[in-house]
N, CA and C of each residue as an Amber inpcrd file, in Angstrom:
protein
   255
 -11.9130000 -34.0700000  20.9460000 -11.9610000 -32.6720000  21.3370000
 -13.3060000 -32.4120000  22.0060000 -13.2830000 -31.7780000  23.1520000
 -14.5240000 -31.5330000  23.8830000 -15.3140000 -30.3980000  23.2380000
 -16.5840000 -30.3500000  23.5640000 -17.4560000 -29.3080000  23.0160000
 -17.0250000 -27.9170000  23.4810000 -16.5870000 -27.8260000  24.7320000
 -16.1390000 -26.5340000  25.2420000 -14.8960000 -26.0460000  24.4990000
 -13.9970000 -26.9610000  24.2150000 -12.7770000 -26.6120000  23.4730000
 -13.1290000 -26.1250000  22.0760000 -14.0720000 -26.8000000  21.4130000
 -14.5040000 -26.3910000  20.0770000 -15.1150000 -25.0040000  20.1120000
 -15.9640000 -24.7510000  21.0990000 -16.6010000 -23.4350000  21.2120000
 -15.5680000 -22.3450000  21.4830000 -14.5730000 -22.6430000  22.3150000
 -13.5230000 -21.6700000  22.6130000 -12.7210000 -21.3480000  21.3500000
 -12.4070000 -22.3610000  20.5490000 -11.6780000 -22.1390000  19.3060000
 -12.5000000 -21.3000000  18.3280000 -13.7890000 -21.5710000  18.2480000
 -14.6630000 -20.7970000  17.3510000 -14.7490000 -19.3590000  17.8280000
 -14.9090000 -19.1490000  19.1340000 -14.9660000 -17.7850000  19.6760000
 -13.6740000 -17.0320000  19.4120000 -12.5370000 -17.7010000  19.5830000
 -11.2460000 -17.0590000  19.3070000 -11.1500000 -16.6560000  17.8410000
 -11.6380000 -17.5220000  16.9630000 -11.5960000 -17.2250000  15.5330000
 -12.5010000 -16.0420000  15.1980000 -13.6890000 -16.0220000  15.7490000
 -14.6490000 -14.9530000  15.4500000 -14.1710000 -13.6220000  16.0130000
 -13.5870000 -13.6460000  17.1840000 -13.1800000 -12.4150000  17.8560000
 -11.7780000 -11.9530000  17.5040000 -11.1090000 -12.6460000  16.6050000
  -9.7420000 -12.2690000  16.2240000  -9.7690000 -10.9160000  15.5370000
  -9.0260000  -9.9770000  16.0750000  -8.9950000  -8.6240000  15.5100000
  -7.6590000  -8.3300000  14.8440000  -6.7680000  -9.2920000  14.8690000
  -5.4540000  -9.0850000  14.2820000  -5.4500000  -9.2780000  12.7740000
  -6.5550000  -9.7810000  12.2360000  -6.5930000 -10.0770000  10.8100000
  -6.7180000  -8.7950000  10.0090000  -5.7960000  -8.5760000   9.0970000
  -5.8610000  -7.4560000   8.1670000  -5.5570000  -8.0010000   6.7860000
  -6.5130000  -7.8910000   5.8660000  -6.1890000  -8.3390000   4.5170000
  -5.1130000  -7.4330000   3.9340000  -4.0480000  -8.0030000   3.4780000
  -2.9400000  -7.2150000   2.9590000  -2.3660000  -7.9010000   1.7300000
  -2.1030000  -7.1040000   0.7400000  -1.5230000  -7.6270000  -0.4850000
  -0.0320000  -7.3420000  -0.4710000   0.7740000  -8.3570000  -0.7410000
   2.2150000  -8.1610000  -0.7220000   2.8390000  -8.2280000  -2.1090000
   2.1310000  -8.8050000  -3.0700000   2.6410000  -8.9500000  -4.4400000
   4.0320000  -9.5840000  -4.4690000   4.2620000 -10.5670000  -3.6280000
   5.5370000 -11.2750000  -3.6170000   6.6480000 -10.5430000  -2.8970000
   6.3430000  -9.4500000  -2.2250000   7.3530000  -8.6790000  -1.4980000
   7.2650000  -8.9780000  -0.0140000   8.2600000  -8.5410000   0.7220000
   8.2380000  -8.7080000   2.1720000   7.4040000  -7.6160000   2.8360000
   7.2300000  -6.4910000   2.1500000   6.5160000  -5.3460000   2.7040000
   5.1200000  -5.2800000   2.0860000   4.1280000  -4.9000000   2.8770000
   2.7680000  -4.7630000   2.3780000   2.7240000  -3.6220000   1.3660000
   2.1950000  -3.9010000   0.1950000   2.1880000  -2.9440000  -0.9060000
   1.4000000  -1.6830000  -0.5660000   0.2730000  -1.8320000   0.1110000
  -0.5730000  -0.6740000   0.4180000   0.1320000   0.3570000   1.2920000
   1.1220000  -0.0540000   2.0550000   1.8510000   0.9010000   2.8910000
   2.9280000   1.6300000   2.1010000   3.3450000   1.0870000   0.9780000
   4.4040000   1.6740000   0.1710000   3.8740000   2.6400000  -0.8870000
   2.7240000   2.3450000  -1.4490000   2.1800000   3.1560000  -2.5460000
   1.4840000   4.3790000  -1.9840000   1.7430000   5.5210000  -2.6010000
   1.1360000   6.7900000  -2.1880000   0.3710000   7.3790000  -3.3720000
  -0.5090000   8.3210000  -3.0890000  -1.2670000   9.0200000  -4.1230000
  -0.7970000  10.4680000  -4.1530000  -0.4880000  10.9630000  -5.3490000
  -0.0100000  12.3290000  -5.4970000  -1.1590000  13.3120000  -5.2860000
  -0.8820000  14.3920000  -4.5580000  -1.8850000  15.4270000  -4.2980000
  -2.2610000  16.1920000  -5.5540000  -1.3460000  16.3120000  -6.4820000
  -1.5850000  17.1600000  -7.6520000  -2.0770000  16.3820000  -8.8640000
  -1.3450000  15.3620000  -9.2770000  -1.7170000  14.6300000 -10.4980000
  -2.6390000  13.4490000 -10.2140000  -2.8370000  13.0940000  -8.9320000
  -3.7330000  12.0170000  -8.4910000  -3.2990000  10.6230000  -8.9350000
  -2.0660000  10.4740000  -9.4070000  -1.5690000   9.1560000  -9.8020000
  -0.9170000   8.4710000  -8.6080000  -0.8900000   7.1500000  -8.6460000
  -0.2360000   6.3650000  -7.6040000   1.2510000   6.2670000  -7.9170000
   2.0730000   6.2940000  -6.8690000   3.5100000   6.1890000  -7.0530000
   4.1360000   5.5460000  -5.8210000   5.3430000   5.0330000  -5.9890000
   6.0750000   4.4510000  -4.8690000   7.5720000   4.5960000  -5.0860000
   8.2950000   4.7060000  -3.9970000   9.7570000   4.7060000  -4.0590000
  10.2080000   3.2720000  -4.2730000  11.1990000   3.0920000  -5.1360000
  11.7060000   1.7530000  -5.4370000  13.2260000   1.7560000  -5.3780000
  13.7980000   0.5990000  -5.4690000  15.2400000   0.4340000  -5.4350000
  15.8720000   1.1040000  -6.6600000  16.8370000   1.9510000  -6.4430000
  17.4800000   2.6810000  -7.5440000  18.2810000   1.7550000  -8.4560000
  18.6230000   0.5780000  -7.9970000  19.3220000  -0.3770000  -8.8610000
  18.4150000  -0.8580000  -9.9920000  17.1360000  -1.0350000  -9.6710000
  16.1860000  -1.5340000 -10.6600000  15.5590000  -0.4170000 -11.4930000
  15.3790000   0.7340000 -10.9020000  14.7720000   1.8810000 -11.5690000
  15.6630000   3.1000000 -11.3360000  16.3310000   3.5730000 -12.3540000
  17.2750000   4.6780000 -12.1730000  16.6560000   5.9320000 -11.5510000
  15.3750000   6.1640000 -11.7760000  14.7260000   7.3560000 -11.2180000
  14.5250000   7.2310000  -9.7150000  14.4280000   6.0120000  -9.1990000
  14.2230000   5.8130000  -7.7700000  12.7600000   5.7830000  -7.3710000
  11.8410000   5.8630000  -8.3390000  10.4110000   5.7880000  -8.0630000
   9.6820000   5.2650000  -9.2930000   8.4780000   4.7460000  -9.0580000
   7.6310000   4.2640000 -10.1410000   6.2980000   4.9800000 -10.0390000
   5.8110000   5.4910000 -11.1510000   4.5020000   6.1420000 -11.1970000
   3.5700000   5.2560000 -12.0230000   2.4150000   4.9580000 -11.4630000
   1.4290000   4.1190000 -12.1270000   0.4090000   4.9980000 -12.8520000
  -0.1400000   4.5230000 -13.9650000  -1.1460000   5.3050000 -14.6990000
  -2.3720000   5.6060000 -13.8310000  -2.9930000   6.7080000 -14.1090000
  -4.1770000   7.1390000 -13.3590000  -5.2690000   6.0820000 -13.4610000
  -5.8140000   5.6780000 -12.3380000  -6.8830000   4.6970000 -12.2910000
  -6.4220000   3.2520000 -12.2160000  -5.1380000   3.0050000 -12.3270000
  -4.6410000   1.6280000 -12.2780000  -4.6910000   1.0660000 -10.8600000
  -4.4000000   1.9000000  -9.8690000  -4.4010000   1.4880000  -8.4710000
  -5.4000000   2.3610000  -7.7170000  -6.3230000   1.7560000  -6.9660000
  -7.3050000   2.5400000  -6.2120000  -6.6240000   3.4160000  -5.1650000
  -7.1520000   4.5990000  -4.9640000  -6.5520000   5.5460000  -4.0170000
  -7.0880000   5.3900000  -2.6000000  -8.0830000   4.5720000  -2.4280000
  -8.7180000   4.4210000  -1.1200000  -7.7230000   3.8820000  -0.0870000
  -7.5560000   4.6110000   1.0090000  -6.6940000   4.1720000   2.0950000
  -5.2180000   4.4430000   1.9130000  -4.8350000   5.0720000   0.8220000
  -3.4180000   5.3560000   0.5730000  -3.0390000   6.7100000   1.1680000
  -1.7720000   6.8640000   1.5150000  -1.2680000   8.1470000   1.9950000
  -1.2090000   9.1200000   0.8380000  -1.4490000  10.3870000   1.1220000
  -1.3760000  11.4400000   0.1050000  -0.0420000  12.1500000   0.2450000
   0.7240000  12.1400000  -0.8400000   2.0350000  12.7930000  -0.8430000
   2.3770000  13.1550000  -2.2820000   2.9110000  14.3390000  -2.4790000
   3.2580000  14.7950000  -3.8230000   4.3580000  13.9190000  -4.4130000
   4.1690000  13.4910000  -5.6590000   5.1490000  12.6210000  -6.3100000
   6.3840000  13.4190000  -6.7270000   7.5070000  12.7560000  -6.9400000
   8.7470000  13.4500000  -7.3250000   8.6130000  14.2400000  -8.6360000
   7.8180000  13.7440000  -9.5770000   7.6400000  14.4580000 -10.8400000
   6.9620000  15.8040000 -10.6140000   5.9060000  15.8230000  -9.8280000
   5.2060000  17.0800000  -9.5460000   6.0670000  18.0190000  -8.6930000
   6.8860000  17.4600000  -7.7970000   7.8000000  18.2880000  -7.0020000
   8.7930000  19.0050000  -7.9050000   9.3330000  18.2840000  -8.8860000
  10.2770000  18.9010000  -9.8240000   9.5980000  19.9930000 -10.6430000
   8.3670000  19.7600000 -11.0780000   7.6300000  20.7720000 -11.8370000
   7.4260000  22.0330000 -11.0090000   7.1230000  21.8700000  -9.7140000
   6.9490000  23.0350000  -8.8280000   8.2500000  23.7880000  -8.6630000
   9.3470000  23.0640000  -8.5190000  10.6420000  23.7130000  -8.3220000
  11.0690000  24.4960000  -9.5610000  10.6900000  24.0320000 -10.7430000
  11.0750000  24.7160000 -11.9870000  10.2320000  25.9680000 -12.2370000
   9.0800000  26.0580000 -11.6120000   8.2310000  27.2510000 -11.8290000
   8.7650000  28.4750000 -11.1290000
């Protein structure tokens, strides 16, 4: 391999902007795009397959999942509480 080829490969590696660290947790979809943070209770939640979870969503305990970079959206539990008021 020539020196110019090596330098070109190194430059391509350094200048690569397509790299995004993403956690998938064994899924096909990136987890960070699926999990949202509730505006009211501040807990993390995500919509899930209704076959596995009859409610159709999973709510994680407060502080279990960092909220940094997540979309803000009211969770189904808080929506129901608002509707009952």
